[in-house]
NUDOKE-748250 format. One record per residue (C-alpha): residue number from 1; residue in one letter; y, z, x. Coordinates in steps of 0.5 Angstrom, whole numbers, plus 500, padded with zeros to 3 digits. Each point is the difference from the previous one (the first is absolute). Layout:
<pts>
NUM:a:Y:Z:X
...
</pts>
This chain:
<pts>
1:m:933:330:173
2:k:506:496:496
3:k:502:501:493
4:l:502:494:497
5:v:504:502:493
6:t:503:495:496
7:i:507:500:497
8:s:496:500:493
9:c:497:507:502
10:a:506:503:502
11:a:503:499:493
12:l:494:502:496
13:l:500:507:503
14:i:497:502:493
15:f:493:497:502
16:g:500:502:507
17:c:500:494:505
18:i:493:496:502
19:e:500:500:507
20:k:497:494:504
21:k:497:503:506
22:k:498:495:506
23:q:498:502:506
24:e:502:496:506
25:p:495:497:505
26:a:500:504:507
27:e:501:495:505
28:p:494:499:505
29:e:501:503:507
30:a:500:494:505
31:t:493:501:503
32:e:494:496:501
33:a:497:503:494
34:s:506:497:495
35:e:498:493:503
36:e:493:501:496
37:i:503:500:493
38:t:498:494:497
39:t:504:496:495
40:d:494:502:495
41:t:502:507:501
42:i:507:499:499
43:k:499:496:493
44:t:495:505:498
45:e:505:506:501
46:e:505:496:496
47:k:496:499:494
48:r:498:507:500
49:r:507:502:500
50:e:502:495:494
51:m:494:503:496
52:e:503:507:500
53:p:503:501:493
54:i:507:502:501
55:a:501:507:500
56:m:502:503:493
57:k:500:506:496
58:i:494:499:495
59:d:502:504:494
60:g:495:498:495
61:s:505:495:497
62:y:498:493:498
63:f:507:497:498
64:k:507:502:503
65:a:507:497:498
66:t:507:502:503
67:g:507:498:498
68:t:507:501:502
69:e:507:502:497
70:p:498:505:498
71:f:494:501:505
72:w:493:502:496
73:g:493:499:501
74:l:494:499:496
75:k:492:502:501
76:f:494:498:496
77:f:494:505:501
78:k:493:500:496
79:d:502:506:497
80:k:508:500:500
81:v:506:496:500
82:e:506:503:505
83:l:507:498:499
84:q:505:503:505
85:t:508:499:500
86:m:505:503:504
87:e:501:506:494
88:d:493:501:498
89:t:492:499:501
90:i:497:498:493
91:t:492:500:500
92:t:496:498:494
93:p:493:498:498
94:p:498:493:501
95:s:500:495:494
96:e:496:493:499
97:a:503:494:502
98:i:503:495:494
99:k:499:493:503
100:a:504:494:498
101:q:495:494:498
102:d:504:495:504
103:g:501:503:507
104:n:499:505:505
105:i:504:505:496
106:k:498:508:499
107:m:504:505:496
108:f:498:507:500
109:r:503:504:494
110:i:500:508:502
111:q:502:505:495
112:t:500:508:501
113:e:504:505:496
114:a:505:500:506
115:t:500:493:502
116:q:500:493:497
117:m:499:494:506
118:d:498:493:499
119:v:498:497:507
120:i:500:492:500
121:i:496:497:506
122:s:501:492:501
123:n:497:496:505
124:k:506:497:502
125:e:503:500:507
126:c:505:505:502
127:t:505:501:506
128:n:502:507:501
129:a:508:500:500
130:m:501:505:506
131:s:494:498:505
132:g:499:493:498
133:e:492:501:500
134:v:497:496:495
135:f:495:503:495
136:p:495:496:495
137:y:502:504:494
138:t:506:501:496
139:v:501:507:497
140:t:504:503:494
141:v:500:507:498
142:s:503:503:494
143:y:500:507:500
144:k:503:505:495
145:n:500:508:499
146:t:498:502:493
147:a:505:505:500
148:e:506:495:502
149:d:502:494:497
150:e:501:495:506
151:t:495:495:502
152:k:500:499:507
153:v:498:493:503
154:y:497:499:507
155:e:499:493:503
156:g:496:499:507
157:c:494:497:503
158:g:493:502:501
159:s:493:499:503
160:y:493:502:499
161:i:497:504:506
162:t:494:496:502
163:d:494:504:501
164:y:499:502:507
165:r:493:501:500
166:l:499:492:499
167:h:503:499:507
168:d:494:499:504
169:i:495:494:502
170:w:495:499:494
171:v:493:496:501
172:l:497:497:494
173:e:493:504:498
174:a:499:497:492
175:m:502:495:496
176:n:499:500:492
177:d:496:506:501
178:n:495:497:505
179:a:500:502:508
180:v:502:494:504
181:s:497:498:507
182:k:503:496:506
183:e:494:494:498
184:e:504:499:494
185:f:506:498:503
186:g:496:496:505
187:g:498:505:505
188:r:507:502:503
189:d:504:506:498
190:l:501:503:493
191:p:507:499:497
192:n:505:505:502
193:m:507:502:499
194:e:505:504:503
195:i:505:503:495
196:n:507:502:503
197:i:504:504:495
198:n:506:500:505
199:n:502:493:497
200:n:495:499:495
201:r:496:495:503
202:f:493:498:501
203:s:496:496:505
204:g:493:499:502
205:y:494:495:500
206:s:497:498:493
207:g:493:497:503
208:c:502:494:503
209:n:507:500:500
210:r:506:504:502
211:m:504:503:494
212:t:507:503:499
213:g:504:502:494
214:g:504:506:497
215:i:498:506:496
216:f:504:501:493
217:y:499:508:499
218:e:502:504:494
219:e:497:507:497
220:d:493:498:500
221:v:501:493:501
222:l:498:496:506
223:r:500:492:500
224:f:499:495:506
225:t:506:495:500
226:q:502:494:503
227:v:493:499:503
228:a:500:495:506
229:s:494:498:505
230:t:498:495:505
231:r:496:494:498
232:m:494:500:504
233:a:493:497:497
234:c:494:504:501
235:p:493:500:497
236:s:501:506:495
237:m:507:498:497
238:d:497:502:493
239:k:500:508:502
240:e:507:499:503
241:n:503:497:494
242:e:496:505:495
243:f:503:506:505
244:l:507:497:499
245:s:500:499:493
246:a:498:507:499
247:l:505:503:505
248:q:506:496:496
249:a:497:502:493
250:s:500:508:502
251:t:506:504:497
252:s:498:507:501
253:y:496:504:505
254:k:497:507:501
255:l:499:503:507
256:e:494:505:501
257:n:495:502:506
258:n:503:495:505
259:r:500:494:495
260:l:505:496:496
261:y:498:497:493
262:l:503:495:497
263:s:500:498:493
264:n:503:497:494
265:p:500:501:492
266:s:494:496:499
267:e:496:502:506
268:e:499:506:504
269:n:499:500:508
270:l:501:493:501
271:l:500:501:507
272:v:498:506:504
273:f:503:501:507
274:k:498:506:505
275:k:505:503:505
276:m:499:498:507
277:d:499:505:505
</pts>
């Protein structure tokens, strides 16, 4: 086993490092049996390793932010917010987000008997000053102990933690609350997709054409973005178009009984996928 620990991990001892473990493939012995390894077998193994989620500590948090000078870290959980500094760890109850009307900016105003804290999360690209790693969110934390007069301001970068349960292959089972069949899609395979949380991408088959795109994830939010597909013509294009429209219209999700339910504020269960065994 080889442990690759980034420079940013060393700096953020307050969180502990996320270790990315990668197993080196063993070299096959020079025997006749090794010659029987086919190209398809090698490609299948490479694909399997690619789809393995990056090893990380799953602690239940859905958003994490860090900063330097001084070093600090922030975690959002369903039931708490945790700010760690070089001097202290502050834990508070969560609060409802105050959302800006003209941009993807959220402010959380938290006040307890001992603490006053404002957290602003802006969907603006941010680069860690020490590691050079790029994050999708810029974060500002204003913290004050009510027993003191000084307000401390921390600035850094953050990202949402994509739900690891999405990392799988999913096959369409129902669309707009109606079960689907291969015959509806011209007798070929049902639409299916493979979600990879390591790079927040998906790829698959939409009923006639191959498709690919990105996923945008925040707490309880899942959107399929930048969807692109090949341009083959098939007899049952209407169903494929209906599927692609529903996929891009979905904004929220639920995972239950090995199924992925995609919905939006106007319609529940636009698409239902079953986890492939």
